[in-house]
C-alpha positions in Angstrom: 26.2 28.6 -61.5 28.0 25.4 -59.8 26.0 23.4 -57.5 26.6 20.3 -55.2 24.8 17.4 -54.4 25.7 14.6 -51.8 24.4 11.9 -49.6 25.5 9.3 -47.2 23.1 6.0 -47.6 23.3 2.6 -45.8 23.1 -0.1 -48.2 21.7 -3.4 -47.1 23.6 -6.7 -47.5 23.2 -8.1 -51.1 21.1 -4.9 -52.2 21.5 -2.6 -54.9 20.3 1.2 -54.4 20.2 4.2 -56.7 21.6 6.9 -54.7 20.4 9.5 -57.0 16.7 8.8 -56.4 14.9 11.9 -55.7 18.0 14.1 -55.4 19.2 16.7 -57.6 21.7 14.5 -59.2 18.8 12.6 -60.7 17.6 15.3 -62.9 20.5 17.9 -63.0 18.5 20.5 -65.0 17.7 21.3 -68.5 20.9 22.7 -69.5 24.0 20.6 -70.5 26.6 20.7 -67.5 29.6 18.8 -66.5 29.9 16.9 -63.3 32.6 15.7 -61.1 31.6 12.6 -58.9 33.2 11.4 -55.7 32.1 8.2 -53.9 33.5 6.1 -50.9 32.4 3.3 -48.9 32.9 2.6 -45.1 33.9 -1.2 -45.7 34.8 -3.3 -48.9 32.4 -5.1 -51.0 30.6 -2.2 -52.8 30.3 -1.9 -56.6 28.9 1.0 -58.7 27.6 1.5 -62.0 26.1 5.1 -63.4 23.6 5.2 -66.1 22.3 8.2 -68.2 19.2 8.2 -70.1 19.1 11.0 -72.8 15.7 10.7 -74.1 15.8 7.2 -75.6 19.5 7.0 -75.7 21.1 5.0 -72.8 24.8 5.9 -71.6 26.9 4.3 -69.1 29.8 6.3 -67.9 30.7 4.1 -65.2 30.5 0.4 -66.0 28.8 -2.0 -63.9 30.8 -3.6 -61.2 33.4 -0.9 -60.9 34.8 -1.1 -57.2 34.2 1.8 -54.7 37.1 3.1 -52.8 37.0 2.3 -48.7 37.2 5.3 -46.7 40.4 5.8 -44.7 38.4 6.2 -41.6 34.7 4.8 -41.1 32.4 7.9 -41.6 34.9 10.0 -43.4 34.8 11.2 -47.1 34.7 11.1 -49.8 38.0 12.9 -50.4 38.7 15.1 -53.3 42.0 14.3 -53.7 41.5 10.3 -53.7 37.9 9.3 -54.3 37.3 10.8 -57.8 35.1 8.3 -59.8 35.2 10.6 -62.9 34.3 13.9 -64.4 31.3 13.6 -67.1 29.4 15.6 -69.4 25.7 15.6 -68.7 23.7 16.3 -71.7 20.7 18.4 -71.6 17.7 17.1 -70.1 19.3 13.6 -68.8 18.0 11.6 -66.1 21.0 9.6 -64.0 21.1 6.8 -61.9 23.9 5.8 -59.5 23.7 2.3 -58.5 25.6 0.9 -55.7 25.6 -2.8 -55.0 26.8 -4.2 -51.6 28.2 -7.6 -52.3 29.1 -8.2 -48.6 27.1 -9.9 -45.9 26.1 -6.7 -43.7 25.2 -3.3 -44.2 27.7 -0.6 -45.3 27.3 3.3 -45.5 28.3 4.8 -48.9 28.9 8.4 -49.4 28.8 10.5 -52.4 29.5 14.3 -53.4 28.7 15.5 -56.8 29.9 18.8 -58.3 28.0 20.4 -61.1 29.4 23.2 -63.5 28.0 24.9 -66.4 
Protein backbone atom coordinates (compact mmCIF):
# COMPACT_ATOMS: atom_id res chain seq x y z
CA UNK A 1 0.00 0.00 0.00
CA UNK A 2 1.42 3.43 -0.90
CA UNK A 3 2.23 5.82 1.95
CA UNK A 4 3.48 9.39 2.37
CA UNK A 5 5.71 11.05 4.94
CA UNK A 6 6.66 14.71 5.18
CA UNK A 7 7.70 17.48 7.53
CA UNK A 8 8.78 21.11 7.77
CA UNK A 9 11.81 21.65 10.02
CA UNK A 10 13.72 24.77 11.01
CA UNK A 11 17.46 24.19 10.65
CA UNK A 12 19.65 26.52 12.72
CA UNK A 13 22.56 28.42 11.18
CA UNK A 14 25.55 26.14 10.73
CA UNK A 15 23.62 23.05 11.91
CA UNK A 16 23.12 19.62 10.37
CA UNK A 17 19.79 17.88 11.09
CA UNK A 18 18.51 14.42 10.19
CA UNK A 19 14.98 15.12 8.94
CA UNK A 20 14.00 11.43 9.09
CA UNK A 21 14.72 10.92 12.83
CA UNK A 22 11.66 9.48 14.53
CA UNK A 23 9.56 9.54 11.36
CA UNK A 24 8.20 6.81 9.11
CA UNK A 25 10.93 7.51 6.54
CA UNK A 26 13.67 6.48 8.99
CA UNK A 27 12.47 2.85 9.03
CA UNK A 28 10.13 2.48 6.02
CA UNK A 29 9.17 -1.08 6.89
CA UNK A 30 10.28 -4.66 6.60
CA UNK A 31 9.56 -5.06 2.90
CA UNK A 32 11.50 -3.59 0.00
CA UNK A 33 9.82 -0.48 -1.44
CA UNK A 34 10.56 2.40 -3.79
CA UNK A 35 10.54 6.01 -2.69
CA UNK A 36 10.28 9.38 -4.40
CA UNK A 37 11.82 12.18 -2.35
CA UNK A 38 11.00 15.88 -2.77
CA UNK A 39 12.87 18.59 -0.84
CA UNK A 40 12.88 22.39 -0.76
CA UNK A 41 14.26 25.18 1.47
CA UNK A 42 12.93 28.68 2.14
CA UNK A 43 16.31 30.30 1.41
CA UNK A 44 19.62 29.44 -0.27
CA UNK A 45 22.51 27.86 1.60
CA UNK A 46 21.16 24.37 2.37
CA UNK A 47 22.81 21.13 1.27
CA UNK A 48 21.64 17.54 1.69
CA UNK A 49 22.88 13.96 1.85
CA UNK A 50 20.91 10.75 2.15
CA UNK A 51 22.24 7.59 3.75
CA UNK A 52 20.78 4.09 3.83
CA UNK A 53 22.07 1.41 6.19
CA UNK A 54 21.18 -2.12 5.11
CA UNK A 55 22.58 -4.33 7.85
CA UNK A 56 26.28 -3.50 7.76
CA UNK A 57 26.19 -2.14 4.20
CA UNK A 58 26.09 1.68 3.90
CA UNK A 59 24.57 3.23 0.77
CA UNK A 60 24.48 6.91 -0.23
CA UNK A 61 21.79 7.56 -2.85
CA UNK A 62 22.29 11.34 -2.44
CA UNK A 63 25.90 12.45 -2.06
CA UNK A 64 26.95 14.90 0.64
CA UNK A 65 26.90 18.54 -0.45
CA UNK A 66 24.02 18.24 -2.93
CA UNK A 67 22.31 21.66 -3.09
CA UNK A 68 18.64 21.96 -2.11
CA UNK A 69 16.22 23.88 -4.36
CA UNK A 70 14.89 27.17 -3.01
CA UNK A 71 11.10 27.53 -2.83
CA UNK A 72 9.56 30.01 -5.27
CA UNK A 73 7.72 31.50 -2.28
CA UNK A 74 8.79 31.04 1.34
CA UNK A 75 6.55 28.51 3.03
CA UNK A 76 5.62 26.72 -0.20
CA UNK A 77 6.43 23.30 -1.51
CA UNK A 78 8.00 21.05 -2.21
CA UNK A 79 6.47 21.09 -5.69
CA UNK A 80 6.05 17.70 -7.29
CA UNK A 81 7.06 19.01 -10.72
CA UNK A 82 10.19 20.92 -9.62
CA UNK A 83 11.70 19.62 -6.39
CA UNK A 84 12.30 15.90 -6.99
CA UNK A 85 15.63 14.79 -5.54
CA UNK A 86 15.26 11.29 -6.92
CA UNK A 87 13.52 7.94 -6.98
CA UNK A 88 15.31 5.24 -5.02
CA UNK A 89 14.86 1.59 -4.13
CA UNK A 90 14.70 0.98 -0.39
CA UNK A 91 16.00 -2.52 0.39
CA UNK A 92 14.30 -4.63 3.02
CA UNK A 93 15.02 -3.63 6.66
CA UNK A 94 16.75 -0.37 5.79
CA UNK A 95 17.41 2.54 8.14
CA UNK A 96 17.57 5.91 6.38
CA UNK A 97 18.92 9.36 7.24
CA UNK A 98 18.23 12.59 5.35
CA UNK A 99 20.89 15.02 6.63
CA UNK A 100 20.44 18.68 5.74
CA UNK A 101 23.12 21.26 6.50
CA UNK A 102 22.44 24.98 6.74
CA UNK A 103 25.58 26.81 5.60
CA UNK A 104 24.01 30.26 5.99
CA UNK A 105 24.05 32.65 8.94
CA UNK A 106 20.34 32.35 9.81
CA UNK A 107 17.81 29.59 10.46
CA UNK A 108 16.09 28.19 7.35
CA UNK A 109 12.92 26.11 7.13
CA UNK A 110 13.33 22.95 5.04
CA UNK A 111 10.38 20.85 3.84
CA UNK A 112 10.32 17.32 2.49
CA UNK A 113 7.72 14.93 1.14
CA UNK A 114 8.49 11.26 0.68
CA UNK A 115 6.25 8.86 -1.27
CA UNK A 116 6.61 5.08 -0.77
CA UNK A 117 5.25 2.46 -3.17
CA UNK A 118 5.60 -1.33 -3.08
